[in-house]
Structure formats: structure tokens, C-alpha cells
Kinemage of the C-alpha trace (Angstrom):
@kinemage 1
@onewidth
@group {chain A} dominant
@subgroup {mainchain}
@vectorlist {calphas} color= white
{ca unk a 1} P 63.064 53.575 49.180
{ca unk a 2} L 63.599 57.260 48.849
{ca unk a 3} L 66.591 58.035 46.707
{ca unk a 4} L 69.492 60.020 48.364
{ca unk a 5} L 69.897 63.593 47.042
{ca unk a 6} L 71.570 66.813 47.826
{ca unk a 7} L 68.347 68.521 48.582
{ca unk a 8} L 67.518 65.575 51.015
{ca unk a 9} L 70.971 65.832 52.321
{ca unk a 10} L 70.203 69.606 53.097
{ca unk a 11} L 67.040 69.192 54.528
{ca unk a 12} L 68.450 66.624 57.084
{ca unk a 13} L 71.222 69.191 57.897
{ca unk a 14} L 68.533 72.008 58.410
{ca unk a 15} L 66.477 69.485 60.425
{ca unk a 16} L 69.385 68.880 62.639
{ca unk a 17} L 70.398 72.307 63.165
{ca unk a 18} L 66.829 73.688 64.050
{ca unk a 19} L 66.292 70.711 66.443
{ca unk a 20} L 69.646 71.403 67.803
{ca unk a 21} L 69.314 75.103 68.479
{ca unk a 22} L 67.014 74.789 71.230
{ca unk a 23} L 68.844 72.016 72.966
{ca unk a 24} L 72.074 73.933 72.926
{ca unk a 25} L 70.292 76.997 74.156
{ca unk a 26} L 69.011 74.949 77.149
{ca unk a 27} L 72.587 73.581 77.492
{ca unk a 28} L 73.920 76.763 77.662
{ca unk a 29} L 71.375 77.793 80.760
{ca unk a 30} L 72.356 74.370 82.437
{ca unk a 31} L 76.083 75.304 81.952
{ca unk a 32} L 75.158 78.855 83.836
{ca unk a 33} L 73.377 77.082 86.591
{ca unk a 34} L 76.038 74.475 87.090
{ca unk a 35} L 79.386 75.333 85.482
{ca unk a 36} L 80.620 71.883 85.722
{ca unk a 37} L 78.318 70.595 83.468
{ca unk a 38} L 79.022 70.684 79.642
{ca unk a 39} L 81.726 72.159 77.490
{ca unk a 40} L 83.057 74.584 79.959
{ca unk a 41} L 84.006 71.512 82.190
{ca unk a 42} L 86.466 70.187 79.491
{ca unk a 43} L 90.318 70.773 80.026
{ca unk a 44} L 92.104 73.385 77.655
{ca unk a 45} L 93.949 70.634 76.247
{ca unk a 46} L 90.717 68.768 74.762
{ca unk a 47} L 89.723 72.382 73.309
{ca unk a 48} L 93.132 72.818 71.492
{ca unk a 49} L 92.845 73.817 67.577
{ca unk a 50} L 94.137 71.578 65.120
{ca unk a 51} L 95.821 74.394 63.403
{ca unk a 52} L 98.283 74.763 65.992
{ca unk a 53} L 101.750 73.957 64.173
{ca unk a 54} L 104.424 74.489 66.660
{ca unk a 55} L 105.150 74.101 70.385
{ca unk a 56} L 104.140 77.537 71.494
{ca unk a 57} L 106.433 79.600 73.859
{ca unk a 58} L 103.231 81.900 74.981
{ca unk a 59} L 99.575 81.334 75.706
{ca unk a 60} L 98.352 84.560 75.079
{ca unk a 61} L 99.271 88.382 74.110
{ca unk a 62} L 98.548 91.483 75.696
{ca unk a 63} L 99.080 94.189 73.071
{ca unk a 64} L 99.311 97.791 74.601
{ca unk a 65} L 98.700 100.263 71.631
{ca unk a 66} L 100.023 103.779 72.338
{ca unk a 67} L 97.521 105.148 69.823
{ca unk a 68} L 98.402 108.335 67.982
{ca unk a 69} L 101.998 107.272 67.519
{ca unk a 70} L 104.374 107.860 70.234
{ca unk a 71} L 107.754 109.660 69.508
{ca unk a 72} L 110.513 106.968 69.497
{ca unk a 73} L 113.152 109.608 69.623
{ca unk a 74} L 111.541 110.773 73.077
{ca unk a 75} L 111.178 107.067 74.487
{ca unk a 76} L 113.657 104.387 73.311
{ca unk a 77} L 115.866 105.644 70.514
{ca unk a 78} L 118.299 108.525 71.690
{ca unk a 79} L 120.055 110.315 68.843
{ca unk a 80} L 123.013 112.603 70.124
{ca unk a 81} L 123.621 113.664 66.510
{ca unk a 82} L 120.072 114.983 66.212
{ca unk a 83} L 120.739 116.992 69.380
{ca unk a 84} L 123.774 118.280 67.849
{ca unk a 85} L 121.714 119.517 64.841
{ca unk a 86} L 118.986 121.128 66.756
{ca unk a 87} L 117.546 123.841 64.658
{ca unk a 88} L 119.546 123.171 61.785
{ca unk a 89} L 117.792 122.294 58.305
{ca unk a 90} L 117.203 118.649 57.868
{ca unk a 91} L 119.683 117.158 55.500
{ca unk a 92} L 117.778 116.789 52.170
{ca unk a 93} L 119.466 113.520 51.405
{ca unk a 94} L 117.253 111.916 54.108
{ca unk a 95} L 113.872 113.406 53.191
{ca unk a 96} L 113.749 113.660 49.327
{ca unk a 97} L 110.914 111.990 47.865
{ca unk a 98} L 109.917 110.665 51.272
{ca unk a 99} L 106.104 110.610 52.650
{ca unk a 100} L 105.775 113.354 54.928
{ca unk a 101} L 102.287 113.699 56.431
{ca unk a 102} L 101.743 117.394 57.310
{ca unk a 103} L 105.335 119.041 56.654
{ca unk a 104} L 104.920 119.161 52.780
{ca unk a 105} L 106.417 122.399 51.440
{ca unk a 106} L 107.526 123.744 54.877
{ca unk a 107} L 111.161 124.279 56.011
{ca unk a 108} L 112.222 121.210 57.647
{ca unk a 109} L 114.456 121.641 60.636
{ca unk a 110} L 115.855 119.204 62.915
{ca unk a 111} L 114.672 118.890 66.689
{ca unk a 112} L 116.790 117.667 69.251
{ca unk a 113} L 115.276 114.961 71.799
{ca unk a 114} L 113.253 116.790 74.368
{ca unk a 115} L 114.447 114.919 77.326
{ca unk a 116} L 117.240 113.161 78.663
{ca unk a 117} L 117.892 109.210 78.154
{ca unk a 118} L 119.737 107.138 80.804
{ca unk a 119} L 120.833 103.456 80.692
{ca unk a 120} L 119.104 100.955 82.994
{ca unk a 121} L 119.657 97.641 84.168
{ca unk a 122} L 122.549 95.110 83.625
{ca unk a 123} L 121.634 95.321 79.798
{ca unk a 124} L 122.347 99.007 79.861
{ca unk a 125} L 119.413 99.730 77.531
{ca unk a 126} L 118.779 103.610 76.911
{ca unk a 127} L 115.533 104.676 78.033
{ca unk a 128} L 114.071 108.392 78.282
{ca unk a 129} L 113.430 109.914 81.460
{ca unk a 130} L 109.605 110.289 80.412
{ca unk a 131} L 109.352 106.384 81.315
{ca unk a 132} L 111.038 105.788 84.502
{ca unk a 133} L 108.628 102.997 85.744
{ca unk a 134} L 109.234 101.200 82.539
{ca unk a 135} L 112.989 101.639 82.443
{ca unk a 136} L 113.294 99.636 85.738
{ca unk a 137} L 112.049 96.635 83.432
{ca unk a 138} L 114.972 97.416 81.080
{ca unk a 139} L 116.298 93.680 81.416
{ca unk a 140} L 113.094 92.312 80.724
{ca unk a 141} L 112.408 94.363 77.682
{ca unk a 142} L 113.136 93.659 73.890
{ca unk a 143} L 113.470 97.033 72.593
{ca unk a 144} L 113.011 97.034 68.681
{ca unk a 145} L 114.234 100.366 67.058
{ca unk a 146} L 113.924 99.453 63.540
{ca unk a 147} L 110.141 99.134 62.995
{ca unk a 148} L 108.631 99.950 59.596
{ca unk a 149} L 104.871 100.346 58.246
{ca unk a 150} L 103.113 101.333 55.357
{ca unk a 151} L 100.753 104.063 55.952
{ca unk a 152} L 101.139 107.369 57.182
{ca unk a 153} L 97.844 108.574 58.430
{ca unk a 154} L 96.120 107.247 61.536
{ca unk a 155} L 93.353 105.044 60.467
{ca unk a 156} L 95.085 103.195 57.585
{ca unk a 157} L 98.185 102.659 59.936
{ca unk a 158} L 96.003 101.161 62.563
{ca unk a 159} L 94.583 99.109 59.959
{ca unk a 160} L 97.855 97.845 58.887
{ca unk a 161} L 99.184 97.101 62.232
{ca unk a 162} L 95.909 95.299 63.265
{ca unk a 163} L 95.167 93.217 60.050
{ca unk a 164} L 98.377 93.416 58.089
{ca unk a 165} L 97.056 95.523 55.053
{ca unk a 166} L 95.555 98.914 54.635
{ca unk a 167} L 92.624 97.442 53.240
{ca unk a 168} L 89.281 97.600 55.299
{ca unk a 169} L 87.353 94.489 55.844
{ca unk a 170} L 90.050 92.089 56.351
{ca unk a 171} L 90.402 90.027 59.890
{ca unk a 172} L 92.291 91.365 62.731
{ca unk a 173} L 95.489 89.706 64.437
{ca unk a 174} L 93.406 88.953 67.479
{ca unk a 175} L 90.586 87.225 65.429
{ca unk a 176} L 93.578 85.381 63.508
{ca unk a 177} L 94.744 84.038 66.726
{ca unk a 178} L 91.259 82.689 67.935
{ca unk a 179} L 90.878 81.244 64.622
{ca unk a 180} L 94.131 79.414 64.956
{ca unk a 181} L 94.068 78.402 68.337
{ca unk a 182} L 90.718 78.416 69.883
{ca unk a 183} L 90.179 79.832 73.375
{ca unk a 184} L 90.870 78.486 76.860
{ca unk a 185} L 87.796 80.277 78.532
{ca unk a 186} L 84.166 79.489 77.756
{ca unk a 187} L 83.067 82.060 80.226
{ca unk a 188} L 84.644 85.172 78.358
{ca unk a 189} L 85.198 86.321 75.178
{ca unk a 190} L 88.728 84.982 73.553
{ca unk a 191} L 89.575 88.312 72.317
{ca unk a 192} L 88.877 91.339 74.340
{ca unk a 193} L 89.438 95.283 73.769
{ca unk a 194} L 89.828 97.833 76.143
{ca unk a 195} L 90.257 101.550 75.456
{ca unk a 196} L 91.141 104.609 77.308
{ca unk a 197} L 92.294 108.327 76.532
{ca unk a 198} L 94.248 111.087 77.698
{ca unk a 199} L 96.512 113.427 75.787
{ca unk a 200} L 96.516 115.322 72.833
{ca unk a 201} L 93.785 115.011 70.134
{ca unk a 202} L 92.559 111.280 70.758
{ca unk a 203} L 92.015 109.996 67.621
{ca unk a 204} L 88.861 107.671 67.213
{ca unk a 205} L 89.527 103.839 67.041
{ca unk a 206} L 87.100 102.193 64.692
{ca unk a 207} L 85.779 99.005 65.993
{ca unk a 208} L 86.683 97.241 62.512
{ca unk a 209} L 90.301 97.470 63.995
{ca unk a 210} L 89.042 94.219 66.196
{ca unk a 211} L 86.658 92.943 63.686
{ca unk a 212} L 86.794 89.167 62.288
{ca unk a 213} L 86.392 90.333 58.721
{ca unk a 214} L 85.690 87.249 56.494
{ca unk a 215} L 86.386 85.004 59.258
{ca unk a 216} L 83.387 83.292 61.177
{ca unk a 217} L 82.004 85.857 63.393
{ca unk a 218} L 82.691 83.940 66.454
{ca unk a 219} L 86.270 85.074 66.386
{ca unk a 220} L 85.149 89.097 66.586
{ca unk a 221} L 86.852 91.002 69.417
{ca unk a 222} L 84.576 92.252 72.028
{ca unk a 223} L 85.133 95.547 73.576
{ca unk a 224} L 84.579 95.771 77.257
{ca unk a 225} L 83.654 99.285 78.522
{ca unk a 226} L 86.047 100.743 81.210
{ca unk a 227} L 83.106 102.296 83.119
{ca unk a 228} L 79.508 101.453 83.992
{ca unk a 229} L 78.480 97.941 82.769
{ca unk a 230} L 81.359 96.678 80.694
{ca unk a 231} L 78.659 94.981 78.252
{ca unk a 232} L 75.372 96.351 77.574
{ca unk a 233} L 72.582 94.301 78.834
{ca unk a 234} L 74.681 91.944 80.747
{ca unk a 235} L 72.661 91.996 83.846
{ca unk a 236} L 69.226 90.640 83.759
{ca unk a 237} L 66.352 93.165 83.856
{ca unk a 238} L 64.674 93.364 87.481
{ca unk a 239} L 61.968 90.930 87.815
{ca unk a 240} L 63.522 88.450 85.047
{ca unk a 241} L 64.304 84.882 86.203
{ca unk a 242} L 66.748 82.216 84.823
{ca unk a 243} L 63.405 80.247 84.353
{ca unk a 244} L 62.108 82.905 82.401
{ca unk a 245} L 65.302 83.008 80.362
{ca unk a 246} L 65.087 79.258 79.735
{ca unk a 247} L 61.581 79.913 78.142
{ca unk a 248} L 62.974 82.812 76.108
{ca unk a 249} L 65.669 80.246 74.906
{ca unk a 250} L 63.161 77.727 73.854
{ca unk a 251} L 61.247 80.039 72.019
{ca unk a 252} L 64.072 81.146 70.231
{ca unk a 253} L 65.207 77.504 69.298
{ca unk a 254} L 61.524 76.812 68.358
{ca unk a 255} L 61.434 79.853 65.944
{ca unk a 256} L 65.135 78.822 64.550
{ca unk a 257} L 63.556 75.405 63.947
{ca unk a 258} L 60.938 76.650 61.894
{ca unk a 259} L 63.060 79.033 59.969
{ca unk a 260} L 65.661 76.152 58.943
{ca unk a 261} L 63.005 74.294 57.268
{ca unk a 262} L 63.051 76.510 54.647
{ca unk a 263} L 66.793 78.498 54.691
{ca unk a 264} L 70.096 77.220 55.667
{ca unk a 265} L 71.860 79.645 57.719
{ca unk a 266} L 75.530 79.581 57.942
{ca unk a 267} L 75.998 81.575 60.770
{ca unk a 268} L 73.555 79.656 63.072
{ca unk a 269} L 76.512 77.799 64.925
{ca unk a 270} L 78.060 81.326 65.821
{ca unk a 271} L 74.463 82.546 67.171
{ca unk a 272} L 74.151 79.393 69.432
{ca unk a 273} L 77.691 79.904 70.779
{ca unk a 274} L 77.077 83.685 71.320
{ca unk a 275} L 74.036 82.804 73.055
{ca unk a 276} L 75.548 80.633 75.316
{ca unk a 277} L 78.470 82.831 76.037
{ca unk a 278} L 75.921 85.794 76.778
{ca unk a 279} L 74.619 83.513 79.361
{ca unk a 280} L 77.653 82.521 81.022
{ca unk a 281} L 78.892 86.261 80.954
{ca unk a 282} L 75.854 87.174 83.081
{ca unk a 283} L 78.096 85.669 86.070
{ca unk a 284} L 81.618 85.924 84.702
{ca unk a 285} L 81.670 89.660 83.758
{ca unk a 286} L 80.456 90.817 87.193
{ca unk a 287} L 83.340 88.522 88.890
{ca unk a 288} L 85.741 90.025 86.485
{ca unk a 289} L 84.879 93.417 87.313
{ca unk a 290} L 84.476 92.937 91.204
{ca unk a 291} L 87.942 94.052 92.433
{ca unk a 292} L 87.153 93.418 96.209
{ca unk a 293} L 89.504 90.579 96.127
{ca unk a 294} L 92.711 92.862 95.080
{ca unk a 295} L 94.737 94.358 97.747
{ca unk a 296} L 95.235 97.704 98.459
{ca unk a 297} L 99.103 97.338 97.561
{ca unk a 298} L 97.911 96.102 94.050
{ca unk a 299} L 95.453 98.970 93.535
{ca unk a 300} L 98.056 101.499 94.410
{ca unk a 301} L 101.113 99.821 92.395
{ca unk a 302} L 98.565 100.237 89.119
{ca unk a 303} L 97.527 103.750 90.541
{ca unk a 304} L 93.727 102.958 90.167
{ca unk a 305} L 90.795 102.298 92.637
{ca unk a 306} L 88.787 100.159 90.132
{ca unk a 307} L 87.027 100.604 86.761
{ca unk a 308} L 87.482 104.020 85.951
{ca unk a 309} L 88.049 104.158 82.545
{ca unk a 310} L 91.741 104.787 83.029
{ca unk a 311} L 94.544 102.895 81.093
{ca unk a 312} L 95.765 101.887 84.917
{ca unk a 313} L 92.433 100.048 85.594
{ca unk a 314} L 92.531 98.605 82.105
{ca unk a 315} L 96.092 96.973 82.704
{ca unk a 316} L 94.588 95.749 86.078
{ca unk a 317} L 91.864 94.175 83.952
{ca unk a 318} L 94.278 92.877 81.494
{ca unk a 319} L 95.942 90.892 84.204
{ca unk a 320} L 92.621 89.384 85.546
{ca unk a 321} L 91.536 88.485 81.714
{ca unk a 322} L 94.963 86.610 81.430
{ca unk a 323} L 94.335 84.763 84.641
{ca unk a 324} L 90.860 83.762 83.303
{ca unk a 325} L 92.112 82.304 80.163
{ca unk a 326} L 91.526 85.148 77.435
{ca unk a 327} L 93.646 84.565 74.345
{ca unk a 328} L 94.254 88.109 73.033
{ca unk a 329} L 93.826 91.049 74.968
{ca unk a 330} L 94.395 94.504 73.487
{ca unk a 331} L 94.582 97.849 75.164
{ca unk a 332} L 94.280 101.175 73.222
{ca unk a 333} L 95.450 104.379 74.883
{ca unk a 334} L 94.289 107.510 72.808
{ca unk a 335} L 96.393 110.682 72.970
{ca unk a 336} L 99.637 110.286 71.253
{ca unk a 337} L 99.238 112.790 68.358
{ca unk a 338} L 101.888 115.060 69.250
{ca unk a 339} L 102.201 117.676 66.401
{ca unk a 340} L 102.710 120.067 68.907
{ca unk a 341} L 103.053 120.808 72.608
{ca unk a 342} L 105.398 117.670 72.368
{ca unk a 343} L 106.798 117.817 75.776
{ca unk a 344} L 103.576 118.681 78.073
{ca unk a 345} L 101.621 116.057 76.077
{ca unk a 346} L 104.331 113.320 76.262
{ca unk a 347} L 104.087 114.385 80.302
{ca unk a 348} L 100.530 113.504 80.312
{ca unk a 349} L 100.539 110.397 78.201
{ca unk a 350} L 103.233 108.977 79.974
{ca unk a 351} L 102.041 109.869 83.203
{ca unk a 352} L 98.792 107.887 82.478
{ca unk a 353} L 100.606 104.864 81.091
{ca unk a 354} L 104.119 104.325 82.317
{ca unk a 355} L 103.575 103.564 85.852
{ca unk a 356} L 100.573 100.866 85.197
{ca unk a 357} L 102.605 99.296 82.210
{ca unk a 358} L 105.235 98.553 84.973
{ca unk a 359} L 102.968 97.303 87.204
{ca unk a 360} L 101.360 94.984 84.770
{ca unk a 361} L 104.862 93.502 83.945
{ca unk a 362} L 105.483 93.111 87.861
{ca unk a 363} L 102.081 91.572 88.529
{ca unk a 364} L 102.329 89.115 85.727
{ca unk a 365} L 105.743 88.006 87.015
{ca unk a 366} L 104.858 87.507 90.495
{ca unk a 367} L 101.381 85.535 89.519
{ca unk a 368} L 103.631 83.321 87.410
{ca unk a 369} L 101.983 84.679 84.081
{ca unk a 370} L 105.054 86.585 82.518
{ca unk a 371} L 106.675 83.673 80.761
{ca unk a 372} L 103.494 82.490 79.081
{ca unk a 373} L 102.432 85.847 78.339
{ca unk a 374} L 103.639 88.020 75.122
{ca unk a 375} L 103.453 91.654 76.049
{ca unk a 376} L 103.791 94.325 72.917
{ca unk a 377} L 104.189 97.905 73.368
{ca unk a 378} L 103.998 100.739 70.617
{ca unk a 379} L 101.897 102.508 68.399
{ca unk a 380} L 100.930 102.462 64.712
{ca unk a 381} L 103.938 104.641 63.813
{ca unk a 382} L 106.644 106.962 65.039
{ca unk a 383} L 107.196 110.596 64.712
{ca unk a 384} L 109.698 112.562 62.508
{ca unk a 385} L 113.071 113.958 63.477
{ca unk a 386} L 111.753 117.210 62.288
{ca unk a 387} L 110.226 120.239 63.955
{ca unk a 388} L 106.675 120.979 63.638
{ca unk a 389} L 105.127 124.033 65.292
{ca unk a 390} L 101.560 123.453 66.098
{ca unk a 391} L 100.976 125.126 69.791
{ca unk a 392} L 103.201 126.849 72.117
{ca unk a 393} L 105.771 124.151 72.149
{ca unk a 394} L 107.376 122.089 69.175
{ca unk a 395} L 105.778 118.824 67.995
{ca unk a 396} L 106.652 116.206 65.426
{ca unk a 397} L 104.862 115.008 62.413
{ca unk a 398} L 103.699 111.076 61.571
{ca unk a 399} L 106.809 108.785 60.711
{ca unk a 400} L 106.863 105.381 59.265
{ca unk a 401} L 110.314 104.719 57.950
{ca unk a 402} L 111.590 104.089 61.308
{ca unk a 403} L 109.992 103.798 64.941
{ca unk a 404} L 110.407 101.744 68.173
{ca unk a 405} L 108.291 99.082 69.953
{ca unk a 406} L 109.146 96.526 72.673
{ca unk a 407} L 108.185 93.068 73.529
{ca unk a 408} L 108.371 91.296 76.643
{ca unk a 409} L 107.772 87.978 78.075
{ca unk a 410} L 106.362 84.831 76.365
{ca unk a 411} L 109.590 83.592 74.791
{ca unk a 412} L 111.379 86.862 73.851
{ca unk a 413} L 115.056 87.678 74.903
{ca unk a 414} L 114.992 90.204 77.661
{ca unk a 415} L 117.466 93.136 77.946
{ca unk a 416} L 118.116 93.417 74.153
{ca unk a 417} L 117.903 95.980 71.918
{ca unk a 418} L 117.448 95.117 68.058
{ca unk a 419} L 117.975 96.736 65.106
{ca unk a 420} L 118.759 100.754 64.703
{ca unk a 421} L 117.787 103.748 62.686
{ca unk a 422} L 120.092 106.124 61.106
{ca unk a 423} L 121.883 108.691 63.190
{ca unk a 424} L 119.004 111.145 62.909
{ca unk a 425} L 116.228 108.483 63.589
{ca unk a 426} L 115.081 108.914 60.413
{ca unk a 427} L 115.115 105.483 58.525
{ca unk a 428} L 115.605 102.047 60.014
{ca unk a 429} L 118.828 100.739 58.518
{ca unk a 430} L 119.882 97.667 60.245
{ca unk a 431} L 117.453 94.609 60.830
{ca unk a 432} L 114.390 96.271 59.611
{ca unk a 433} L 111.405 94.737 61.354
{ca unk a 434} L 108.096 95.550 59.071
{ca unk a 435} L 104.778 95.114 60.770
{ca unk a 436} L 104.594 91.813 58.766
{ca unk a 437} L 107.634 90.665 60.567
{ca unk a 438} L 105.949 91.562 64.098
{ca unk a 439} L 102.999 89.490 63.294
{ca unk a 440} L 105.139 86.367 62.310
{ca unk a 441} L 106.980 86.352 65.201
{ca unk a 442} L 104.119 86.881 67.301
{ca unk a 443} L 102.003 83.935 65.516
{ca unk a 444} L 105.358 81.758 65.909
{ca unk a 445} L 105.732 82.601 69.627
{ca unk a 446} L 101.950 81.239 70.154
{ca unk a 447} L 102.672 78.126 68.219
{ca unk a 448} L 101.281 79.326 64.580
{ca unk a 449} L 103.101 79.236 61.457
{ca unk a 450} L 102.113 82.442 59.811
{ca unk a 451} L 102.586 80.808 56.187
{ca unk a 452} L 100.199 78.099 57.030
{ca unk a 453} L 97.494 80.101 58.970
{ca unk a 454} L 95.396 80.620 56.169
{ca unk a 455} L 91.635 80.943 55.161
{ca unk a 456} L 90.101 80.533 52.064
{ca unk a 457} L 87.818 83.403 50.895
{ca unk a 458} L 86.808 84.492 47.297
{ca unk a 459} L 89.073 81.894 45.868
{ca unk a 460} L 92.202 82.888 47.371
{ca unk a 461} L 94.060 81.803 50.401
{ca unk a 462} L 94.326 84.534 52.973
{ca unk a 463} L 96.596 85.183 55.824
{ca unk a 464} L 97.590 87.946 58.289
{ca unk a 465} L 100.942 88.417 57.091
{ca unk a 466} L 99.758 88.432 53.267
{ca unk a 467} L 102.604 87.617 51.140
{ca unk a 468} L 105.532 88.603 53.212
{ca unk a 469} L 106.835 88.518 56.869
{ca unk a 470} L 109.488 86.685 58.506
{ca unk a 471} L 110.051 85.426 62.036
{ca unk a 472} L 112.547 87.527 63.921
{ca unk a 473} L 114.549 84.618 65.298
{ca unk a 474} L 117.242 86.893 66.672
{ca unk a 475} L 114.997 88.261 69.431
{ca unk a 476} L 113.568 84.765 70.610
{ca unk a 477} L 114.800 83.475 73.901
């Protein structure tokens, strides 16, 4: 009898994985040819992750990121006192010792709200004239006026918003969501990113903002291009048949089998899954992008003719992705860095995003998806109450001590304004909500306990909310 040993066990595992590679690749092709076969035919319930801790209130998240930092003082947080003090030096009691990005050493003067606010809906929520379409959904929105974050420059602030820390290399919130819940679709990535731009100084968005970090690679977000082919090489080259692809998969499987005789590759399972997904995306992605089934009224409501790279087109795609079971859909619109020319660029950015955002909410409602979809709107931080004179017209600097975001759908109370900043809109002073609290609440609504959703890495149990965060139960329906 040959004695059992760890090396023998490793060899057996390698052999199993090696032999499995080709078989799974072939199975992927069979699934492409007949979607009723294999894993794709299983019910969503059979694919639920064992990490789900709570009864979920939402099935998916659509996160609308206004990258650059929209001014809360021109959107959702009206300050009449700030209007009274327009042009007056900012009281030093507010700013002494506080982080100010580009106003150090300058005379700080108050800048009045640059637009009018009105009350909307039965709830009477105050929303600015820059956002007339979103304002019509006032009774659906939970406006949080007391947000705070930790980083005052764009890239680290995005990193905090997306990963819960300013340290690069940590998993993004969409990756944590997939890790905790898995994916309801097997034909598209479970975490999809779409980007658009328009406005002042569109800040670059690094792909590490949707990276899986130390989580397994299958949880990484996938960026779909808004113009042209949404995924590079998703279409088979001319003259290449499925039979030829089958031969390629079998050859790769044979190579994997040889390689795994000597090397134990922990990412093999991820690679196999990605090969399978790539096969299925050859049919699912063209179908996703085919808008011929959308009515003229729907296209006009969003303000797009199709995949034109606009935020409007991306909002329509977000609804289509939601219908197809994508778990986390992240839209970035770059152009909200309004250090100068605040009014012209607010008109530009709101003109590009207000109508399609409202259309998305309307469309989710009429398709029965609103109550099971958590929609979140906001930027990486807000803007200062103080004047900044870059450009022909005044603007506002970066600000982290108080800003606004809103949530809607998926278990959130509508028609509610939560928290408050001081009378000049400088600091959150009532029911402060940190980014960690936002993450904890989002996970809670998806059925995950943020304190139990952990991953051990380098001897420590990590989580999205790090060592803090609370569920903001006051805003739950």
C-alpha cells in the first residue's frame, strides 16, 4: 500500500484540477450553445451565498457617482444664512485648523447659494432649480445632508468611497457585495462599471476603484465601454467558428493539465470561470446593447438614442443590467470639479445627468424593479461654502466635513431628509453619517452584516467598513 501523504494529496488535487480544466471549458461551450444546460439553468436561490446573514430588502445596487464632488449647497442643502453673508469673510470659528484643499492662505469669503431652491412633493423636500427632474421624485428620495469622509483630494476620496479606506489595493464595495452574495446572472459579470464625462476638468477614474483587491479575482468589476464594442474581443473574429473555439478550449485544458502536474495554481478556478463567462458574453453582451426592443418613448425619456457614451445611455443600460440580474452597477459621470465657473458647469453637469437619473427611477418603478433596487447618488465629497475665484465666475473648493447624498428604493424611506449641516453648510452637526455608515447600511439592505462580512488576509480579518460603521436604521423603511 502506498502511504498517504500531503504531497500525494497535492498531486491528486493537481491532477483533478488539470483534468477538470478541459471539461469545464467544454461545458462552457455547451452552455453557450444551449443555455438550458449546466449552471446557468439553476435557479437564483440555488446559487445564494452562505454568507448572507439577514433577510435582504434589495437585490441589487445602482450607484450613481458624480465624480469630482457636486456642491451640496447648489443641490440638496439650502442655506439662507449663507445667502445673507454673501461676500462677507467666513467666520474663522468655522475654518480654523480645518483641512482646506486649495484655499490655504487666501481670504475666505462666503459664497451664497447660486440658484434658487423650492419645496417638492408631499414631503416638501428642498431641492435646487439645477435638478428639476430629480425634484419630481422628492417623495422617493432619502436625502442625507450630513455625510462626512476622510480624504480631501479626488483619488483618495474616491478610494475611501469605494473601498472604505484611502489605502490602495483593498477590495471595492461591488467586489465585497459579490463575495457576500454571489451573482444572480451567469451570462454577465455580477459587478459592472460604466463611465461618462461632461463638465469641468473630468478627473480620471482609476480601474483600481472597482478592483477585487485581495479577494479572489472573479469578484473584480468589469468596465463596459459606452461606445463601440462594450468589451474588447467579445465578438469572434471573422471566419472563426464555435467548433474552432471548442478546439482552442480543449487545447488550453490540455496545457493546464500538464502545467498542474508540477504547479498548484490557486487562480485556476477563477480562470476557468472567466473563460466560461467570456463564452457566454459573446451572446449576452450584444443582446444587452441591442436597444431595438426599447420604445421610442423610453429612449426619449432618458434622452438618448443608444450606446453613445452619455450618462443617459448608461442609465438605460443600468436598467437593462438590473433586469438581467447584475448585482452591482456603478455609473461614474466625470465633470463635477467646480473650482470656478460654478453656475455654467452646474448647468452642464445637471443638464447631462438630471433627466436620465429621473428616467431611471421612473423606469425602475414601472418595471417593478424599484422596491428591490437600492439607488445611491452622490460624489466623493462636497464643496466649500467659501468663494474660490478660478475662471470668469466663482466656484467652490473640495470639502469633506459636510455634504449631501441621496438613496432611493430598496428598503429606504422615501420623502425623508436626514441629518443636517450647520447654518453655513460647513460641518455636519446632526445625525452625522460617515462613508463607513453608508457602506454598513447598504450591506444591511442587501442582507449582509458588515461586521460579519470579513476576509482573512495576511493574518487579519478585513471588512469593507474597517473597524467602524453603523447601520443608519432611521432611514430604513
